[in-house]
Backbone as a chain_set.jsonl record, in Angstrom:
{"seq": "MIHRLRGQLVEKDNEGVTVDCGGVGYRTLSSITTVQNLPPVGEECVVHTRMVVREDAMLLFGFATKDERAVFDALTGVSKVGPKMALAVLSAMKPREVSEAVARGDVLKFASVSGLGKKTAERLVLELKGKEMAFFEAEPSVSGNGSGAASDSESSAFGGPYMEAREALTGLGYSLDEAEYVLNEVPPQETVEAYIKAALRKIGGRR", "coords": {"N": [[12.978, -21.769, -11.068], [11.237, -18.842, -11.964], [12.497, -15.696, -11.838], [12.752, -13.169, -12.829], [11.726, -11.166, -15.586], [12.526, -10.031, -18.813], [11.668, -8.253, -21.575], [9.478, -7.679, -24.408], [6.61, -5.818, -23.728], [3.521, -7.07, -24.249], [0.856, -7.281, -23.616], [-1.455, -5.745, -21.35], [-3.62, -5.397, -18.585], [-6.244, -4.856, -16.158], [-5.731, -6.961, -14.477], [-3.2, -7.974, -14.852], [-0.089, -8.541, -16.694], [1.445, -9.384, -19.888], [4.491, -10.59, -20.993], [6.697, -10.779, -23.668], [9.257, -12.906, -24.093], [11.827, -13.705, -25.95], [10.125, -14.886, -27.843], [8.409, -16.36, -26.314], [5.518, -16.009, -24.44], [5.009, -14.713, -21.29], [2.696, -14.715, -18.76], [1.788, -12.625, -16.132], [0.25, -12.148, -12.973], [-0.675, -9.092, -11.592], [-0.448, -6.095, -9.535], [-2.56, -3.151, -9.612], [-0.953, -0.947, -9.363], [1.557, -1.803, -10.391], [0.812, -2.357, -13.057], [0.152, 0.224, -13.936], [2.628, 1.485, -13.667], [4.357, 0.262, -15.441], [5.774, 0.456, -18.798], [4.165, 1.581, -21.921], [2.257, -0.748, -23.983], [4.11, -2.716, -26.251], [6.598, -1.686, -25.812], [9.901, -2.282, -24.377], [10.358, -3.96, -21.279], [11.044, -4.568, -17.763], [10.197, -7.017, -15.51], [9.851, -7.954, -12.23], [9.548, -11.028, -10.656], [7.519, -13.492, -8.923], [7.016, -16.828, -8.29], [4.281, -18.854, -7.521], [3.435, -21.938, -6.351], [0.816, -24.165, -6.447], [-1.417, -26.896, -5.549], [-3.163, -27.186, -7.659], [-2.321, -25.433, -9.602], [0.21, -23.347, -11.2], [1.273, -20.263, -10.527], [2.273, -17.076, -11.718], [3.48, -14.107, -10.471], [3.868, -10.642, -11.048], [5.96, -7.722, -10.741], [6.627, -4.222, -10.768], [8.741, -3.147, -9.383], [11.478, -4.094, -7.188], [10.993, -3.562, -4.538], [8.213, -3.691, -4.327], [7.823, -6.387, -4.801], [9.134, -7.408, -2.558], [7.442, -6.535, -0.503], [5.15, -7.943, -1.21], [6.062, -10.565, -0.715], [6.358, -10.389, 2.061], [3.729, -9.845, 2.89], [2.323, -12.155, 2.004], [3.437, -13.915, 3.706], [2.065, -13.694, 6.012], [-0.319, -15.225, 8.076], [-3.241, -16.559, 6.599], [-3.308, -14.666, 4.584], [-3.4, -14.546, 1.293], [-1.896, -14.702, -2.066], [-3.574, -13.195, -3.849], [-4.926, -11.471, -2.138], [-2.773, -10.072, -1.169], [-2.015, -8.726, -3.499], [-4.217, -7.065, -3.709], [-3.807, -5.34, -1.568], [-1.437, -4.111, -2.451], [-2.402, -2.87, -4.673], [-3.874, -0.876, -3.61], [-2.14, 0.509, -1.962], [1.073, 1.983, -1.983], [4.434, 0.544, -1.835], [5.991, 1.978, 0.13], [3.944, 3.174, 1.6], [2.748, 0.953, 2.723], [4.836, 0.124, 4.361], [5.023, 2.329, 6.14], [2.471, 2.262, 7.285], [2.535, -0.178, 8.636], [4.583, 0.377, 10.45], [3.415, 2.304, 12.116], [1.322, 0.92, 13.142], [-1.166, 0.887, 11.816], [-4.099, -0.151, 11.621], [-6.606, 0.569, 10.592], [-6.036, 1.633, 8.075], [-5.203, -0.612, 6.589], [-7.519, -2.148, 6.842], [-9.222, -0.786, 5.221], [-8.792, -1.682, 2.687], [-10.247, -3.37, 0.008], [-11.899, -6.384, 0.66], [-10.29, -7.066, 2.755], [-10.671, -7.705, 5.97], [-11.202, -6.345, 9.335], [-10.097, -8.014, 11.335], [-8.205, -9.506, 9.938], [-6.6, -7.418, 9.122], [-5.607, -6.535, 11.578], [-4.118, -8.777, 12.323], [-2.267, -8.766, 10.275], [-0.802, -6.372, 10.715], [0.261, -6.966, 13.247], [1.839, -9.304, 12.771], [3.636, -8.453, 10.765], [4.969, -6.383, 12.032], [6.519, -7.778, 13.772], [8.467, -8.882, 12.21], [11.883, -8.974, 11.297], [12.751, -6.944, 9.258], [14.41, -4.77, 7.144], [13.001, -3.196, 5.424], [10.636, -2.642, 6.689], [11.21, -0.91, 8.718], [10.606, 1.949, 10.769], [9.879, 4.968, 9.085], [10.566, 8.478, 8.5], [7.705, 10.501, 8.857], [5.815, 12.023, 6.267], [4.241, 14.984, 5.595], [1.09, 15.873, 4.067], [1.18, 18.361, 2.916], [3.462, 18.88, 1.58], [5.684, 19.645, 3.045], [7.867, 18.163, 3.692], [10.065, 15.99, 5.61], [8.84, 15.231, 8.834], [9.145, 16.761, 12.099], [10.199, 15.399, 15.335], [8.063, 15.825, 17.136], [6.014, 16.35, 15.376], [5.905, 13.949, 13.992], [5.034, 12.245, 16.015], [2.504, 13.326, 16.519], [1.343, 12.845, 14.079], [1.083, 10.142, 14.191], [-0.448, 9.244, 16.653], [-2.731, 11.211, 17.654], [-3.485, 12.065, 15.069], [-4.266, 9.66, 13.764], [-6.384, 8.868, 15.407], [-8.131, 10.993, 15.066], [-8.655, 10.727, 12.37], [-10.01, 8.299, 12.382], [-12.262, 9.09, 13.811], [-13.418, 10.888, 12.001], [-14.053, 9.155, 9.895], [-15.977, 7.764, 11.206], [-17.946, 9.645, 11.24], [-18.911, 9.507, 8.737], [-17.317, 10.167, 6.587], [-15.159, 9.099, 3.924], [-12.163, 7.049, 4.135], [-10.132, 8.052, 2.489], [-11.041, 10.688, 2.072], [-10.947, 11.677, 4.694], [-8.197, 11.474, 5.274], [-7.165, 13.177, 3.332], [-8.136, 15.758, 4.023], [-7.129, 16.018, 6.622], [-4.412, 15.987, 6.138], [-4.109, 18.447, 5.089], [-4.122, 20.244, 7.109], [-2.123, 21.864, 9.665], [0.197, 20.03, 11.807], [-1.307, 18.832, 14.808], [-1.708, 18.893, 18.404], [-3.634, 17.487, 19.803], [-6.419, 15.166, 19.528], [-8.922, 16.408, 19.378], [-8.245, 18.962, 18.457], [-7.302, 18.372, 15.915], [-9.665, 17.39, 14.713], [-11.4, 19.641, 14.854], [-9.974, 21.475, 13.258], [-9.991, 20.098, 10.825], [-12.757, 19.94, 10.263], [-13.296, 22.633, 9.954], [-11.886, 23.128, 7.62], [-13.317, 21.516, 5.846], [-15.844, 22.745, 6.037], [-15.202, 25.228, 4.956], [-15.03, 24.743, 2.289], [-17.527, 24.48, 1.335]], "CA": [[12.073, -20.691, -10.645], [11.332, -17.615, -12.761], [12.726, -14.619, -10.883], [12.764, -11.872, -13.513], [11.441, -11.195, -17.015], [12.885, -8.851, -19.593], [11.217, -8.453, -22.941], [8.489, -6.724, -24.915], [5.291, -5.862, -23.095], [2.566, -7.283, -25.338], [-0.508, -7.117, -23.107], [-1.647, -5.39, -19.949], [-4.996, -5.093, -18.217], [-6.384, -4.624, -14.716], [-5.35, -8.14, -13.696], [-1.792, -8.319, -15.012], [0.601, -8.211, -17.943], [2.108, -10.457, -20.617], [5.787, -10.155, -21.509], [7.264, -11.68, -24.667], [10.695, -13.104, -23.889], [12.356, -14.625, -26.963], [9.048, -15.604, -28.525], [7.532, -17.02, -25.34], [4.76, -15.024, -23.681], [4.808, -15.04, -19.872], [1.602, -13.956, -18.161], [1.907, -12.445, -14.69], [-0.793, -11.433, -12.248], [-0.004, -7.908, -11.049], [-1.269, -5.059, -8.911], [-2.861, -1.985, -10.444], [0.232, -0.084, -9.287], [2.537, -2.293, -11.366], [0.27, -2.156, -14.409], [0.261, 1.641, -14.257], [4.023, 1.917, -13.689], [5.078, -0.314, -16.574], [5.656, 1.265, -20.025], [3.062, 1.212, -22.816], [2.357, -1.996, -24.745], [5.004, -2.6, -27.392], [7.928, -1.283, -25.37], [10.628, -3.248, -23.566], [10.158, -3.749, -19.841], [11.579, -5.547, -16.82], [9.206, -7.372, -14.492], [10.368, -8.811, -11.164], [8.484, -12.013, -10.503], [7.484, -14.491, -7.847], [6.185, -17.965, -8.685], [3.56, -19.516, -6.43], [3.023, -23.267, -6.797], [-0.268, -24.78, -5.669], [-1.735, -28.251, -6.0], [-3.914, -27.151, -8.911], [-1.857, -24.403, -10.539], [1.478, -22.631, -11.012], [0.931, -18.878, -10.819], [3.397, -16.152, -11.76], [3.101, -12.75, -10.088], [4.87, -9.718, -11.547], [6.043, -6.436, -10.04], [7.435, -3.218, -11.454], [9.932, -2.868, -8.571], [11.861, -5.116, -6.215], [10.338, -3.215, -3.277], [6.846, -4.214, -4.349], [7.921, -7.838, -4.631], [9.499, -7.665, -1.163], [6.229, -6.365, 0.298], [4.306, -9.089, -1.56], [6.576, -11.714, 0.028], [6.05, -10.195, 3.478], [2.274, -9.961, 3.071], [1.899, -13.546, 1.846], [3.961, -14.662, 4.845], [1.113, -13.54, 7.111], [-1.333, -16.277, 8.034], [-4.533, -16.286, 5.974], [-3.191, -13.643, 3.541], [-2.927, -15.194, 0.085], [-1.349, -13.837, -3.108], [-4.54, -12.252, -4.414], [-5.176, -10.438, -1.14], [-1.556, -9.249, -1.158], [-2.111, -7.839, -4.66], [-5.234, -6.052, -3.402], [-3.14, -4.347, -0.721], [-0.477, -3.379, -3.275], [-3.167, -2.042, -5.614], [-4.405, 0.256, -2.846], [-1.079, 1.195, -1.23], [2.432, 1.842, -2.485], [5.289, -0.14, -0.851], [6.353, 2.831, 1.266], [2.754, 3.373, 2.415], [2.603, -0.274, 3.505], [5.88, 0.191, 5.38], [4.664, 3.329, 7.146], [1.272, 1.804, 7.989], [2.981, -1.217, 9.568], [5.394, 1.006, 11.497], [2.573, 3.021, 13.081], [0.23, 0.053, 13.586], [-2.367, 1.493, 11.232], [-5.065, -1.195, 11.261], [-7.69, 1.152, 9.794], [-5.55, 1.779, 6.703], [-5.267, -1.924, 5.944], [-8.912, -2.605, 6.823], [-9.927, -0.073, 4.15], [-8.56, -2.396, 1.433], [-11.38, -4.229, -0.322], [-11.701, -7.805, 0.927], [-9.425, -7.264, 3.925], [-11.436, -7.342, 7.154], [-10.466, -5.76, 10.451], [-9.313, -9.036, 12.034], [-7.036, -9.802, 9.109], [-5.748, -6.224, 9.172], [-4.922, -6.556, 12.876], [-3.126, -9.844, 12.261], [-1.229, -8.333, 9.349], [0.048, -5.396, 11.411], [0.953, -7.654, 14.334], [2.856, -10.222, 12.272], [4.67, -7.732, 10.025], [5.779, -5.624, 12.988], [7.443, -8.698, 14.41], [9.506, -9.314, 11.273], [13.105, -8.177, 11.282], [12.988, -6.57, 7.862], [14.818, -3.366, 7.031], [11.995, -2.454, 4.668], [9.541, -2.254, 7.562], [11.623, -0.003, 9.775], [9.866, 3.211, 10.74], [10.457, 6.031, 8.292], [10.017, 9.777, 8.86], [6.427, 10.801, 8.228], [5.807, 13.167, 5.358], [2.905, 15.574, 5.626], [0.482, 16.014, 2.762], [1.297, 19.71, 2.367], [4.73, 19.005, 0.894], [6.649, 20.298, 3.898], [9.022, 17.299, 3.88], [10.066, 15.121, 6.792], [8.299, 15.888, 10.014], [9.963, 16.743, 13.301], [9.786, 14.339, 16.252], [6.734, 16.113, 17.682], [5.051, 16.211, 14.285], [5.774, 12.527, 13.709], [4.201, 11.68, 17.071], [1.128, 13.773, 16.301], [0.847, 12.175, 12.88], [0.745, 8.776, 14.543], [-1.533, 9.07, 17.602], [-3.897, 12.075, 17.455], [-3.869, 12.054, 13.646], [-4.992, 8.432, 13.466], [-7.658, 8.876, 16.142], [-8.999, 11.971, 14.402], [-9.062, 10.12, 11.1], [-11.037, 7.299, 12.698], [-13.469, 9.826, 14.193], [-14.015, 11.435, 10.782], [-14.696, 8.066, 9.162], [-17.19, 7.463, 11.964], [-18.943, 10.66, 10.879], [-19.413, 9.226, 7.401], [-16.343, 10.481, 5.53], [-14.337, 7.95, 3.538], [-10.796, 7.133, 4.646], [-9.387, 8.963, 1.603], [-11.479, 12.056, 2.355], [-10.441, 12.053, 6.014], [-6.751, 11.674, 5.181], [-6.901, 14.35, 2.488], [-8.368, 17.014, 4.754], [-6.212, 16.068, 7.766], [-3.083, 16.311, 5.618], [-4.098, 19.863, 4.708], [-4.01, 21.086, 8.308], [-0.825, 21.707, 10.345], [0.185, 19.025, 12.892], [-1.987, 19.268, 16.027], [-1.283, 18.134, 19.581], [-4.718, 16.659, 20.336], [-7.422, 14.662, 18.59], [-9.958, 17.427, 19.24], [-7.722, 20.045, 17.624], [-7.288, 17.865, 14.547], [-11.034, 17.307, 14.202], [-11.902, 21.003, 14.648], [-9.285, 22.054, 12.098], [-10.461, 19.395, 9.649], [-14.13, 20.339, 9.982], [-13.249, 24.008, 9.442], [-11.459, 23.004, 6.233], [-14.447, 20.971, 5.1], [-16.865, 23.79, 5.976], [-14.751, 26.316, 4.103], [-15.162, 24.373, 0.875], [-18.942, 24.418, 0.957]], "C": [[12.311, -19.451, -11.51], [11.392, -16.428, -11.809], [12.596, -13.233, -11.517], [12.482, -12.08, -14.991], [11.909, -9.897, -17.662], [12.505, -9.107, -21.04], [10.203, -7.395, -23.337], [7.152, -6.915, -24.201], [4.237, -5.961, -24.193], [1.11, -7.144, -24.905], [-0.46, -6.563, -21.691], [-3.091, -4.988, -19.724], [-5.049, -4.944, -16.704], [-5.942, -5.805, -13.856], [-3.877, -8.506, -13.842], [-1.25, -7.953, -16.372], [1.144, -9.481, -18.583], [3.372, -9.903, -21.24], [6.318, -11.219, -22.46], [8.774, -11.736, -24.474], [11.189, -14.153, -24.891], [11.296, -15.46, -27.637], [8.123, -16.367, -27.609], [6.844, -15.951, -24.503], [4.515, -15.483, -22.252], [3.735, -14.113, -19.301], [1.825, -13.848, -16.663], [0.667, -11.752, -14.145], [-0.109, -10.28, -11.516], [-0.987, -6.964, -10.391], [-1.549, -3.944, -9.905], [-1.666, -1.046, -10.48], [1.278, -0.5, -10.304], [2.063, -2.048, -12.784], [0.425, -0.698, -14.843], [1.711, 2.094, -14.413], [4.834, 1.348, -14.848], [4.859, 0.53, -17.829], [4.473, 0.827, -20.886], [3.325, -0.117, -23.529], [3.227, -1.758, -25.981], [6.421, -2.221, -27.014], [8.583, -2.384, -24.522], [10.424, -2.933, -22.083], [10.885, -4.82, -19.051], [10.517, -5.772, -15.752], [9.863, -8.323, -13.498], [9.247, -9.768, -10.76], [8.628, -12.882, -9.256], [6.529, -15.602, -8.282], [5.571, -18.612, -7.451], [3.019, -20.837, -6.964], [1.96, -23.811, -5.854], [-0.543, -26.171, -6.215], [-2.377, -28.236, -7.385], [-3.395, -26.139, -9.927], [-0.463, -23.905, -10.185], [1.222, -21.193, -11.465], [2.176, -17.996, -10.759], [2.885, -14.748, -11.458], [4.234, -11.798, -10.478], [4.792, -8.353, -10.89], [6.981, -5.485, -10.78], [8.726, -2.924, -10.708], [10.221, -4.024, -7.622], [11.202, -4.848, -4.862], [8.928, -3.787, -3.217], [6.86, -5.73, -4.173], [8.255, -8.197, -3.184], [8.282, -7.536, -0.252], [5.263, -7.518, 0.042], [4.74, -10.322, -0.769], [6.224, -11.614, 1.511], [4.56, -10.398, 3.751], [1.817, -11.409, 2.99], [2.485, -14.442, 2.936], [3.07, -14.562, 6.061], [0.027, -14.608, 6.976], [-2.663, -15.758, 7.484], [-4.503, -15.096, 5.009], [-2.567, -14.315, 2.321], [-2.407, -14.205, -0.936], [-2.329, -12.797, -3.646], [-4.874, -11.132, -3.42], [-3.972, -9.503, -1.042], [-1.57, -8.273, -2.325], [-3.139, -6.736, -4.424], [-4.633, -4.946, -2.541], [-2.212, -3.481, -1.565], [-1.155, -2.546, -4.35], [-3.68, -0.784, -4.929], [-3.318, 1.102, -2.199], [0.269, 0.958, -1.899], [3.299, 1.146, -1.426], [5.64, 0.716, 0.35], [5.145, 3.066, 2.175], [2.488, 2.141, 3.276], [3.598, -0.252, 4.665], [5.497, 1.141, 6.507], [3.445, 2.893, 7.961], [1.619, 0.72, 9.004], [3.705, -0.579, 10.749], [4.535, 1.707, 12.539], [1.359, 2.205, 13.532], [-1.122, 0.497, 13.071], [-3.338, 0.435, 10.714], [-6.14, -0.65, 10.329], [-7.288, 1.272, 8.329], [-5.645, 0.46, 5.958], [-6.703, -2.416, 5.82], [-9.721, -1.923, 5.727], [-9.74, -0.737, 2.785], [-9.704, -3.373, 1.198], [-11.038, -5.698, -0.103], [-10.84, -8.103, 2.131], [-10.167, -6.784, 5.168], [-10.561, -6.837, 8.28], [-9.59, -6.789, 11.161], [-8.059, -9.389, 11.256], [-6.059, -8.637, 9.126], [-4.96, -6.187, 10.479], [-3.817, -7.617, 12.885], [-1.95, -9.431, 11.383], [-0.257, -7.367, 10.022], [0.885, -6.082, 12.485], [2.103, -8.515, 13.815], [3.964, -9.499, 11.508], [5.555, -6.912, 10.956], [6.807, -6.512, 13.655], [8.569, -9.15, 13.501], [10.715, -8.401, 11.349], [13.473, -7.895, 9.83], [13.308, -5.091, 7.789], [13.737, -2.551, 6.341], [10.885, -1.937, 5.565], [9.985, -1.44, 8.762], [10.871, 1.306, 9.64], [10.614, 4.252, 9.929], [9.86, 7.355, 8.735], [8.708, 10.015, 8.128], [6.558, 12.028, 7.35], [4.398, 13.716, 5.319], [2.396, 15.764, 4.221], [0.642, 17.394, 2.169], [2.663, 19.971, 1.763], [5.817, 19.641, 1.727], [7.864, 19.424, 4.193], [8.915, 16.481, 5.142], [9.607, 15.892, 8.012], [9.299, 15.842, 11.151], [9.468, 15.638, 14.208], [8.385, 14.574, 16.783], [5.674, 15.957, 16.608], [4.814, 14.747, 13.97], [4.874, 11.861, 14.73], [2.75, 12.053, 16.874], [0.515, 13.061, 15.11], [0.428, 10.748, 13.19], [-0.489, 8.682, 15.416], [-2.763, 9.904, 17.337], [-4.406, 12.077, 16.011], [-4.733, 10.831, 13.341], [-6.342, 8.383, 14.173], [-8.641, 9.855, 15.51], [-9.513, 11.422, 13.081], [-10.162, 9.093, 11.318], [-12.353, 7.975, 13.076], [-14.181, 10.379, 12.956], [-14.672, 10.344, 9.948], [-15.972, 7.636, 9.869], [-18.311, 8.45, 11.681], [-19.451, 10.496, 9.457], [-18.472, 9.579, 6.264], [-15.547, 9.222, 5.195], [-12.934, 8.137, 4.099], [-9.972, 8.108, 3.808], [-9.752, 10.417, 1.875], [-10.911, 12.549, 3.68], [-8.939, 12.337, 5.958], [-6.425, 12.942, 4.402], [-7.04, 15.645, 3.287], [-7.43, 17.127, 5.951], [-4.786, 16.418, 7.324], [-2.966, 17.767, 5.19], [-3.951, 20.793, 5.903], [-2.644, 20.861, 8.95], [-0.923, 20.633, 11.43], [-0.428, 19.61, 14.162], [-1.57, 18.382, 17.194], [-2.361, 17.191, 20.113], [-5.663, 16.216, 19.23], [-8.466, 15.74, 18.308], [-9.505, 18.56, 18.321], [-7.684, 19.622, 16.162], [-8.693, 17.881, 13.936], [-11.6, 18.69, 13.925], [-11.284, 21.643, 13.404], [-9.782, 21.423, 10.805], [-11.866, 19.823, 9.258], [-14.216, 21.768, 9.474], [-12.836, 23.995, 7.961], [-12.61, 22.54, 5.354], [-15.534, 22.021, 4.936], [-16.494, 24.937, 5.05], [-14.877, 26.017, 2.634], [-16.588, 24.416, 0.385], [-19.52, 25.795, 0.741]], "O": [[13.454, -19.065, -11.753], [10.447, -16.181, -11.059], [12.359, -12.246, -10.822], [12.943, -13.055, -15.584], [11.71, -8.809, -17.122], [12.97, -10.067, -21.653], [10.083, -6.353, -22.692], [6.641, -8.029, -24.09], [4.078, -5.03, -24.983], [0.232, -6.914, -25.737], [0.454, -6.868, -20.925], [-3.706, -4.325, -20.56], [-4.01, -4.91, -16.044], [-5.794, -5.667, -12.642], [-3.355, -9.274, -13.035], [-1.848, -7.171, -17.112], [1.287, -10.514, -17.929], [3.344, -8.881, -21.926], [6.384, -12.4, -22.119], [9.477, -10.744, -24.667], [10.985, -15.351, -24.692], [11.536, -16.62, -27.969], [7.15, -16.963, -28.07], [7.504, -15.088, -23.925], [3.89, -16.519, -22.025], [3.856, -12.89, -19.354], [2.029, -14.859, -15.991], [0.105, -10.869, -14.793], [0.93, -10.478, -10.886], [-2.191, -7.014, -10.643], [-0.858, -3.811, -10.915], [-1.393, -0.42, -11.504], [1.831, 0.346, -11.007], [2.832, -1.581, -13.624], [0.789, -0.423, -15.986], [1.994, 2.992, -15.206], [5.881, 1.891, -15.199], [3.862, 1.248, -17.919], [3.848, -0.196, -20.603], [4.47, -0.55, -23.658], [3.1, -0.741, -26.662], [7.348, -2.41, -27.802], [7.912, -3.287, -24.023], [10.331, -1.769, -21.694], [11.29, -5.847, -19.595], [10.005, -4.82, -15.164], [10.372, -9.375, -13.882], [8.114, -9.338, -10.546], [9.69, -12.983, -8.643], [5.37, -15.341, -8.604], [6.258, -18.88, -6.465], [2.238, -20.856, -7.916], [2.161, -23.906, -4.644], [0.033, -26.575, -7.225], [-2.168, -29.147, -8.185], [-3.971, -26.002, -11.006], [-0.012, -24.018, -9.046], [0.982, -20.94, -12.646], [3.02, -18.146, -9.875], [1.965, -14.261, -12.114], [5.409, -12.1, -10.269], [3.714, -7.881, -10.527], [7.995, -5.899, -11.341], [9.708, -2.499, -11.318], [9.341, -4.821, -7.296], [10.888, -5.782, -4.125], [8.501, -4.303, -2.185], [6.01, -6.288, -3.48], [7.727, -9.169, -2.645], [8.106, -8.336, 0.667], [4.627, -8.015, 0.972], [3.904, -11.039, -0.22], [5.844, -12.6, 2.141], [4.182, -11.045, 4.728], [1.013, -11.852, 3.81], [2.078, -15.595, 3.077], [3.288, -15.268, 7.046], [-0.477, -14.855, 5.881], [-3.137, -14.682, 7.849], [-5.557, -14.57, 4.651], [-1.374, -14.617, 2.304], [-2.465, -12.996, -0.711], [-1.953, -11.647, -3.872], [-5.08, -9.985, -3.816], [-4.126, -8.296, -0.857], [-1.182, -7.115, -2.167], [-2.959, -5.607, -4.88], [-4.91, -3.765, -2.751], [-2.195, -2.259, -1.417], [-0.553, -1.614, -4.883], [-3.895, 0.243, -5.572], [-3.537, 2.279, -1.915], [0.562, -0.156, -2.332], [2.947, 1.151, -0.247], [5.594, 0.234, 1.482], [5.302, 3.15, 3.394], [2.054, 2.263, 4.422], [3.25, -0.569, 5.803], [5.628, 0.805, 7.684], [3.384, 3.12, 9.169], [1.066, 0.697, 10.104], [3.474, -0.943, 11.902], [4.88, 1.711, 13.721], [0.476, 2.722, 14.216], [-2.11, 0.484, 13.805], [-3.39, 0.161, 9.515], [-6.543, -1.325, 9.382], [-8.106, 1.039, 7.44], [-6.114, 0.418, 4.821], [-7.068, -3.029, 4.817], [-10.781, -2.413, 5.34], [-10.442, -0.401, 1.831], [-10.081, -4.12, 2.101], [-10.031, -6.198, -0.604], [-10.67, -9.266, 2.5], [-10.279, -5.579, 5.393], [-9.334, -6.89, 8.201], [-8.463, -6.478, 11.549], [-6.983, -9.552, 11.832], [-4.843, -8.834, 9.142], [-3.777, -5.846, 10.482], [-2.72, -7.38, 13.392], [-0.792, -9.706, 11.699], [0.96, -7.522, 9.915], [2.078, -5.81, 12.616], [3.211, -8.465, 14.35], [5.125, -9.899, 11.598], [6.75, -6.759, 10.706], [7.866, -6.034, 14.062], [9.536, -9.746, 13.975], [10.573, -7.183, 11.455], [14.371, -8.514, 9.258], [12.565, -4.258, 8.309], [13.566, -1.366, 6.626], [10.258, -0.922, 5.26], [9.231, -1.29, 9.723], [10.535, 1.727, 8.533], [11.828, 4.404, 10.062], [8.762, 7.375, 9.291], [8.605, 9.764, 6.927], [7.315, 12.951, 7.651], [3.455, 12.977, 5.037], [3.183, 15.813, 3.275], [0.275, 17.597, 1.012], [3.009, 21.113, 1.462], [6.795, 20.138, 1.17], [8.795, 19.869, 4.864], [7.828, 16.292, 5.686], [9.947, 17.061, 8.193], [10.192, 14.995, 11.173], [8.454, 15.001, 13.921], [7.594, 13.636, 16.877], [4.568, 15.491, 16.881], [3.684, 14.334, 13.713], [4.048, 11.017, 14.382], [1.86, 11.219, 17.035], [-0.666, 12.716, 15.115], [-0.466, 10.201, 12.545], [-1.491, 8.107, 14.993], [-3.76, 9.378, 16.842], [-5.613, 12.089, 15.77], [-5.799, 10.949, 12.735], [-7.328, 7.914, 13.605], [-9.838, 9.579, 15.428], [-10.672, 11.63, 12.721], [-11.12, 9.018, 10.549], [-13.429, 7.5, 12.711], [-15.409, 10.34, 12.877], [-15.727, 10.568, 9.356], [-16.93, 7.199, 9.231], [-19.486, 8.132, 11.86], [-20.317, 11.249, 9.012], [-18.784, 9.323, 5.101], [-15.291, 8.387, 6.062], [-12.555, 9.241, 4.49], [-9.201, 8.899, 4.351], [-8.877, 11.282, 1.905], [-10.451, 13.687, 3.785], [-8.467, 13.321, 6.526], [-5.518, 13.69, 4.77], [-6.171, 16.515, 3.235], [-6.976, 18.226, 6.269], [-4.046, 17.071, 8.061], [-1.866, 18.266, 4.956], [-3.687, 21.985, 5.741], [-2.063, 19.786, 8.8], [-2.016, 20.357, 11.923], [-0.115, 20.735, 14.551], [-1.13, 17.25, 16.994], [-2.051, 16.212, 20.792], [-5.705, 16.803, 18.148], [-8.849, 15.964, 17.16], [-10.283, 19.058, 17.507], [-7.994, 20.415, 15.273], [-8.888, 18.322, 12.803], [-12.215, 18.906, 12.881], [-11.978, 22.27, 12.604], [-9.976, 22.114, 9.805], [-12.149, 20.046, 8.081], [-15.086, 22.095, 8.667], [-13.37, 24.756, 7.154], [-12.852, 23.082, 4.275], [-16.088, 22.185, 3.849], [-17.365, 25.548, 4.43], [-14.838, 26.93, 1.808], [-16.845, 24.393, -0.819], [-20.701, 25.925, 0.418]]}, "num_chains": 1, "name": "protein.A"}
């Protein structure tokens, strides 16, 4: 089994990278995150890999970090989540974001990934929460205004009212990214209504 590659990066595109190891080029399928995090073509790199063997093919998947590979393994362990869908999640979310979304049961976050429906997102959250993995332990929430780790009350608000307000804003036609961006600009609120009012004031102030 190929577990790790170290060599010259000779190709990279939106679907993966090719690493030359002693004159042999190994092609890996990778997330956009990995492609962006690896050095420019021509430089030496290390790629952590996972080989997936199917009846009709042997596929090699590559990751810039061990954390990303660990999340890939966890995602593909969920029923009906294959390697390509796992890469889609990792292209949209960093490993820590996946960890935090699982910890707070954030179905909407996963459902926003292209090709990942709500039912699959619900299954993903349910099955990953049940895993005894240190990587998926709840971590302190970090607000978008750079204030650092949140207090217990802020963490609670970030989970419940924050998520409900975000869902309400997406229901009003804002994208998930837009809703998160504006909600992260307002101080932690105690209620859903307070979050929505503060967010709409922010949005109105920009127009």
